[in-house]
C-alpha positions as CSV (number, residue, x, y, z in Angstrom):
1,M,-8.1,-8.5,-8.3
2,V,-5.7,-11.2,-9.5
3,K,-4.6,-14.3,-7.8
4,E,-1.5,-13.9,-5.7
5,G,1.7,-14.2,-7.8
6,V,0.0,-13.4,-11.1
7,L,1.8,-10.7,-13.2
8,I,-0.1,-8.9,-16.0
9,V,2.2,-9.0,-19.0
10,P,3.2,-7.2,-21.1
11,S,3.5,-4.3,-18.8
12,H,4.4,-1.0,-20.4
13,M,5.4,0.7,-17.2
14,G,9.1,0.9,-18.0
15,E,12.0,-0.4,-19.9
16,R,12.8,-3.3,-17.5
17,P,10.6,-6.2,-16.4
18,I,8.5,-5.6,-13.4
19,R,9.3,-7.3,-10.1
20,A,5.9,-6.8,-8.4
21,M,2.2,-6.2,-9.3
22,H,-0.7,-4.4,-7.6
23,G,-4.1,-5.9,-7.5
24,Y,-3.8,-8.7,-4.9
25,H,-6.3,-9.1,-2.2
26,P,-5.1,-7.7,1.2
27,E,-5.8,-11.0,2.9
28,D,-3.5,-12.9,0.6
29,A,-0.6,-14.5,2.5
30,H,2.1,-12.3,1.0
31,S,0.3,-8.9,1.1
32,Y,2.6,-7.1,3.5
33,A,2.5,-3.4,4.2
34,A,4.5,-0.9,6.2
35,L,3.8,2.6,7.4
36,F,6.8,4.9,8.1
37,T,6.2,8.1,9.9
38,N,8.0,10.8,11.8
39,Q,5.3,10.8,14.5
40,A,6.0,9.4,17.9
41,T,2.6,7.7,18.0
42,L,-0.2,6.9,15.7
43,P,-3.9,7.2,16.5
44,A,-5.4,3.9,17.4
45,E,-8.1,4.3,14.7
46,V,-5.4,4.2,11.9
47,T,-5.8,0.6,10.9
48,H,-6.5,0.6,7.1
49,I,-5.3,2.3,4.0
50,P,-8.3,4.7,3.8
51,H,-7.4,6.1,7.2
52,L,-4.0,7.4,5.9
53,H,-5.7,10.4,4.2
54,R,-7.2,11.5,7.5
55,L,-3.8,11.0,9.1
56,M,-2.0,13.1,6.5
57,T,-4.5,16.0,6.6
58,H,-4.4,16.0,10.4
59,S,-0.5,16.3,10.2
60,I,-0.8,19.2,7.7
61,A,-3.2,21.1,9.9
62,A,-1.2,20.6,13.1
């Protein structure tokens, strides 16, 4: 993990300079996330990134 705001350069991920970087700690002040879904409700146990796999496989089976 890197300190919040650090960019690893050079980055060979494209032709243009990058605007963001992965690798920050989830508890850093600016580590925001969003979950968009077409489901009316989400199970209460979906609280962390690893839970998304279970959510997706449940949606496929339904």
